[in-house]
C-alpha positions in Angstrom: 0.0 0.0 0.0 1.4 3.4 -1.0 -1.2 5.6 0.6 0.0 8.0 3.3 -1.7 10.8 5.3 0.8 12.9 7.3 -1.0 14.3 10.3 1.7 17.0 10.6 0.4 18.6 7.4 -2.6 20.6 8.5 -4.3 23.6 6.9 -6.4 26.0 8.9 -10.1 26.5 8.0 -10.0 30.2 7.1 -13.7 30.7 6.6 -14.8 28.6 9.5 -18.5 28.6 10.4 -20.2 27.3 13.6 -19.7 23.6 14.1 -16.9 23.2 11.4 -13.4 21.9 12.1 -10.6 24.3 13.0 -8.2 22.5 10.6 -8.1 19.9 7.8 -5.6 17.3 6.6 -5.0 17.7 2.9 -4.8 14.5 0.8 -4.2 14.1 -3.0 -6.5 11.5 -4.7 -5.1 10.2 -8.0 -7.5 8.6 -10.4 -5.8 7.7 -13.7 -4.2 10.9 -14.9 -6.3 13.2 -12.7 -5.2 14.5 -9.3 -7.7 16.1 -6.9 -7.1 17.5 -3.4 -9.5 16.5 -0.6 -9.6 17.9 2.9 -10.3 15.4 5.7 -11.2 16.3 9.3 -9.7 14.5 12.2 -12.9 12.7 12.9 -13.0 11.4 9.4 -9.5 10.0 9.8 -10.5 8.5 13.2 -13.5 6.9 11.5 -11.3 5.3 8.9 -9.0 3.9 11.6 -11.9 2.4 13.4 -13.2 0.9 10.1 -9.8 -0.7 9.5 -9.6 -2.2 13.0 -13.0 -4.0 12.5 -12.2 -5.1 8.9 -8.5 -6.0 8.8 -9.1 -8.8 6.4 -9.9 -6.3 3.7 -6.4 -5.0 3.5 -3.7 -7.2 1.8 -0.7 -7.9 4.0 2.6 -6.3 2.9 4.7 -8.3 0.5 8.1 -9.6 1.3 9.7 -6.7 -0.6 7.6 -4.1 1.2 8.6 -5.5 4.6 12.2 -5.5 3.6 12.0 -1.9 2.3 10.3 -0.8 5.5 13.1 -2.4 7.6 15.8 -0.6 5.5 14.0 2.7 5.9 13.7 2.3 9.7 17.4 1.3 9.8 18.5 4.3 7.7 16.2 7.0 9.1 15.4 5.7 12.6 
């Protein structure tokens, strides 16, 4: 899986209205040759994490090469 959301990348909600989030987490969604930016709230990310925890069988386990690359990255960058 190549998807990543970096929670350190936040953008403030400049025209905030009552009940809206103070900040968003920007993500780029790529479909074919088209790229679109989406803004997710913290609660939407938390909902996705909860969904994963109850449906782990829907996500393929990392391949041998992905595990090896992950170990190398951890070794190099800590």
